[in-house]
C-alpha positions as CSV (number, residue, x, y, z in Angstrom):
1,M,0.0,0.0,0.0
2,K,1.3,3.4,-1.0
3,H,1.9,5.8,1.9
4,V,0.4,9.2,1.5
5,D,1.8,12.2,3.4
6,S,-0.9,14.8,3.3
7,E,-3.6,14.0,5.8
8,S,-2.3,10.7,7.0
9,P,0.1,12.3,9.5
10,Y,-2.9,13.9,11.2
11,V,-4.6,10.6,11.5
12,A,-1.4,8.9,12.7
13,R,-0.9,11.7,15.2
14,W,-4.5,11.3,16.4
15,L,-4.1,7.6,16.7
16,R,-0.8,8.0,18.7
17,S,-2.3,10.6,21.1
18,E,-5.5,8.5,21.7
19,S,-3.5,5.2,22.3
20,T,-0.8,6.7,24.5
21,N,-2.5,5.5,27.7
22,L,-3.4,2.1,26.3
23,W,-0.1,0.4,26.9
24,P,0.5,-2.4,27.7
25,A,-2.3,-3.9,25.7
26,L,-3.2,-7.6,25.3
27,L,-5.7,-9.5,23.2
28,G,-7.4,-12.6,24.4
29,S,-9.8,-13.6,27.2
30,L,-9.2,-14.3,30.8
31,S,-11.1,-17.1,32.4
32,L,-11.5,-18.6,35.8
33,R,-11.5,-22.4,35.4
34,R,-12.2,-25.0,38.0
35,S,-10.7,-28.5,37.6
36,R,-9.9,-31.5,39.5
37,C,-6.4,-32.3,40.6
38,I,-4.4,-35.6,40.5
39,R,-4.5,-36.3,44.3
40,K,-6.7,-39.3,45.3
41,N,-8.3,-38.0,48.5
42,C,-8.3,-34.2,47.8
43,P,-10.9,-32.5,50.1
44,A,-11.6,-29.8,47.6
45,C,-12.2,-32.2,44.7
46,Q,-14.3,-34.5,46.9
47,S,-16.5,-31.6,48.1
48,G,-17.1,-30.6,44.4
49,E,-15.4,-27.2,45.0
50,Q,-12.4,-28.2,42.9
51,H,-9.3,-26.0,42.3
52,Q,-9.7,-22.7,40.6
53,S,-7.1,-21.0,38.5
54,Y,-7.0,-18.2,35.9
55,V,-6.0,-18.8,32.3
56,L,-5.4,-16.3,29.5
57,Y,-6.6,-17.7,26.3
58,G,-5.4,-16.3,23.0
59,R,-4.1,-17.2,19.5
60,A,-0.6,-17.7,18.2
61,N,0.1,-18.7,14.6
62,G,-3.6,-19.6,14.2
63,R,-3.7,-21.9,17.1
64,R,-5.4,-21.4,20.4
65,V,-3.0,-21.1,23.4
66,A,-3.6,-21.0,27.1
67,V,-1.4,-19.4,29.7
68,Y,-1.7,-19.8,33.5
69,V,-2.1,-16.5,35.3
70,P,-1.3,-16.3,38.9
71,E,-4.1,-14.8,41.0
72,E,-2.1,-11.8,42.1
73,L,-1.5,-10.8,38.4
74,V,-5.2,-11.0,37.4
75,P,-6.1,-7.3,38.0
76,E,-3.1,-6.2,35.9
77,V,-3.8,-8.7,33.1
78,Q,-7.5,-7.6,33.1
79,R,-6.5,-4.0,32.7
80,N,-4.2,-4.9,29.8
81,L,-7.0,-6.8,28.2
82,D,-9.3,-3.8,28.6
83,N,-6.5,-1.7,27.0
84,G,-6.3,-4.2,24.1
85,R,-10.0,-3.9,23.4
86,A,-9.9,-0.1,23.6
87,L,-6.9,-0.1,21.1
88,Q,-8.7,-2.4,18.8
89,D,-11.7,0.1,18.9
90,L,-9.3,2.9,18.1
91,L,-7.9,1.0,15.1
92,H,-11.4,0.4,13.8
93,Q,-12.1,4.2,14.1
94,A,-8.8,5.1,12.4
95,A,-9.6,3.1,9.2
96,P,-12.4,5.3,8.0
97,R,-10.6,8.5,9.1
98,Y,-7.5,7.4,7.0
99,I,-9.6,6.5,4.0
100,K,-11.3,9.9,4.1
101,A,-7.9,11.6,4.3
102,L,-6.7,9.6,1.3
103,K,-9.9,10.6,-0.7
104,R,-9.4,14.3,0.3
105,Q,-5.9,14.2,-0.9
106,R,-6.9,12.6,-4.1
107,A,-9.6,15.2,-4.7
108,E,-7.1,18.0,-4.0
109,A,-4.5,16.5,-6.3
110,S,-7.0,16.3,-9.2
111,K,-8.1,19.9,-8.6
112,S,-4.5,21.1,-8.7
113,K,-3.9,19.1,-11.9
114,K,-7.0,20.7,-13.5
115,S,-5.9,24.2,-12.5
116,R,-2.4,23.7,-13.9
117,A,-3.9,22.4,-17.2
118,V,-6.0,25.5,-17.6
């Protein structure tokens, strides 16, 4: 894709300023899972309570991956996931802005060509 230098810096500057506070950002989902353990007479498993742990699910190279998240890191990971969703929303907003900027530049370029031809 050809890079255009008229309005695109404004869109890039807008995106940069809006995304400044959205780092670090993660994509994926954080889940609390409950599972049985391997111990024979585990009281938690026998009571039905089971063992809970947090897992971050995501994708890498087209495959689903799961990463254990210690409980004390859950609030930070959740904040980073929220940042990732907000950043994704910004990118969706940036696309039409950038296209409008490209169209505006194309229209201005054709106007200047016509005025030079006259």
